[in-house]
N, C-alpha and C positions, 0 to 999 in steps of 0.2 A: 038098676039103680047101682051096681058098682062101676058099672063104665062111666058114671057121671062122678062117682067118688074119686076114681083113680086119676082123671085129670086135674080135680080139685086139690087132692093131696100131693100131686105131685108138684103142682104149680105152688104150693104152700112151701113144700121142702127146698124148692129152688130160689126162693125169695128167702128162707130161712138163712140159706147157704150163702146168697149175695150179700144177705144183712151182715153176715160175720164176715165176709172179707170188706164190706164197706167201712164198717167198725175198727178195721185192724185186728179182728179176733183170730183170724184164720192163719194158718201156717207160721204164727209169731211174729206177723208184719208188724210195723210201726203203722199208725194211722198217718193217711195223709202220704205215704211212700207210694213210689210206682216200680213195676219191675220186679225180676226175681230177687229175692232177698235170703239169705241163710240164718235166720235169728234175728232176734229183736229183743233188746230190753229196756225198760221205761225205769228212769230213775227221777227221784225228786230231790233236787239239790236244794238246801236251806242254807241260803246266805245271811251272816250275821254280820252288818257292818261296823266299821270301827266308828269311835265317838266323834262329834263334830267338833271343831269347824271342818267342812269340806271345801273343795276349791270350787268355784264359780260354776263352772261345767266341769262336766265328768264323761266319762264312756265308760260301761259296763262291758266285761266280756267274761263269757261262762263257755268252756269248750272242753271235751274229752279226746287224749291222744293217745292211740295205741302205745305201749312202752316199748313193743319189737313189731318187726314186720310180719307178714305171713298170717298174721291174725284173721284177715278178712274184713277188719274193721278200717275206715277211714276217719278222720278226724272230724268229729261232730261237733256244731257251735248251736248253743241255745238261740232261740229266736230274739227274744227279748228280754235279757236277763236283768235284773234288779234285787233288791234286798227282799228276805223271805224265801218263800217256795218257788222253785224254778222248774219246770220240766224239761227233762233232756233224754233223746230217744236215741239209743246206740243201736245201728241197724249193720249188720253184716253185709258188706255188698258182694263181696266174694267168698269164695268158699276158702276156709282156712287151710294152711299147708298140711300135709300128711301128717298125723300123729300129733299135731297141736289140742286136739279135742274142741271139746264145746264150752271153752273157757278162754278168756283173755284178760290181761291184765292191762288197764289204761289210766293216765293220770287225768283227773279231774281238777281242773283250774278255773280258780274265780279271779278276776282282778277288776280293780276301779282306776282307770287312768285320769290325768289331770289335762284337762283339754281348756285350761282358762288361757293361755298365750298363744297367738298364734306361732305355727311351726313350718319350716320351709317341707315342700313334699319329699317324701321318703324320711324324713326324721324321726324317731320313735317319741311318743308320748312318755312322759315321767310316769312311772307307776305311784299312784296314791297309795294304795291298799292291795294286797293278794294273799291268798292262801291257795292250797293245793293239796290232794291226798290221792294214794294209792286206791285203785278200786279192782277186785277181781268180779270179771262179767262172767256168768253162768248163764249161758243160753238154753239150759234143761229148765230152769225155773220158770216160771208166769206171772210171778207176783213183782210188785213194784218195791223198789229199795229206796230207803233214805241215806242220802249223803249228805252230812252238815259242815260246812267252811264255814271259820270265823275269819275275817278279812283282818289283818294286820296291817299297820303302816311300815315300810321298810326302814 
């Protein structure tokens, strides 16, 4: 009887561990990321839009950029940002410099660009509305934080 239970329990334990990794719950990894990571923070960025009228065509941009080098963070860009709630996953791709600890400061930046008129390649689009905030990333916390940005016209 114990011989039958042991392989069954072992199989169940292995499936449970694999499930944690697939869901991004093991080692602080973000869901959908591959390779070695040194911590992850999940953010909900709430974007409040400026009043209308808006340009005919717009491009949304939401990103997080480290304030200093050596934090182990790269610039992270949200997949499909829009007004309302947006998910942003900040993953440490490299170990931090010695002595920097488990925190890093990042700029959370959101912008709406006016893409109504054709522009030559390489020329920047005009900013229709933008906002940014400093955020202290703490890799020791496992909760999801919320950051609110209110986009304003320049």
